[in-house]
C-alpha positions as CSV (number, residue, x, y, z in Angstrom):
1,M,40.7,60.4,17.8
2,V,44.2,61.1,19.2
3,Q,46.9,58.5,19.2
4,M,46.7,57.8,22.9
5,E,43.0,57.0,22.6
6,R,43.7,54.7,19.7
7,C,46.3,52.9,21.7
8,K,44.0,52.5,24.6
9,L,41.3,51.1,22.4
10,A,43.7,48.8,20.6
11,T,45.4,47.4,23.7
12,K,41.9,46.7,25.3
13,R,41.2,44.5,22.2
14,L,44.6,42.9,21.7
15,S,43.8,39.7,23.7
16,F,40.6,39.2,21.7
17,Y,42.5,39.9,18.5
18,I,45.2,37.4,19.2
19,D,42.6,34.8,20.1
20,G,40.6,35.5,16.9
21,Q,37.5,36.6,18.9
22,L,36.9,40.0,17.2
23,S,34.4,40.8,14.6
24,D,35.8,41.5,11.1
25,K,35.2,45.2,11.6
26,A,37.0,45.3,15.0
27,R,39.8,43.1,13.7
28,L,40.4,45.5,10.8
29,V,40.5,48.5,13.1
30,V,43.1,46.8,15.3
31,E,45.2,45.7,12.3
32,K,45.1,49.2,10.9
33,H,46.3,50.6,14.2
34,L,49.0,47.9,14.6
35,S,50.4,48.7,11.1
36,T,51.4,52.2,12.3
37,C,52.0,51.9,16.1
38,K,55.2,50.4,17.3
39,Y,54.1,50.5,20.9
40,C,51.0,48.4,20.2
41,Q,53.0,46.1,17.9
42,N,55.3,45.3,20.8
43,E,52.3,44.8,23.1
44,A,50.8,42.4,20.6
45,I,54.1,40.5,20.4
46,L,54.3,40.2,24.2
47,L,50.8,38.9,24.4
48,W,51.3,36.5,21.6
49,N,54.4,35.1,23.2
50,A,52.7,34.9,26.6
51,R,49.9,33.0,25.0
52,L,52.4,30.5,23.4
53,V,54.1,30.0,26.7
54,L,50.8,29.4,28.5
55,K,49.7,26.9,25.9
56,S,52.9,25.0,26.3
57,F,52.1,24.1,29.9
58,S,50.3,20.8,30.5
59,S,47.1,21.0,32.5
60,V,47.2,19.6,36.0
61,R,44.2,18.2,37.9
62,I,43.7,19.8,41.3
63,P,43.2,17.3,44.0
64,T,39.5,17.2,45.2
65,S,40.5,18.0,48.8
66,L,42.4,21.1,47.7
67,D,39.6,22.2,45.5
68,K,37.1,21.8,48.3
69,K,39.4,23.7,50.7
70,F,39.8,26.5,48.3
71,T,36.1,26.8,47.6
72,K,35.4,26.8,51.3
73,E,37.9,29.6,52.0
74,L,36.7,31.6,49.0
75,Y,33.1,31.7,50.3
76,K,33.9,32.5,53.9
């Protein structure tokens, strides 16, 4: 498998890797690739930082009226 194909496969799995949602086998494949690929290492760092930022936001309840309006527009 050429490097570009490995990167494509690894980047598709990075979100799942960061969230701990990969099988042991898939996790090891991603970790092996990350150990040698600076590009994918940087992508993983960016995703990890984005995840941390998103987790830092507090959740906000959407007003019922807005939720109903959105749903109505969505299904037009």
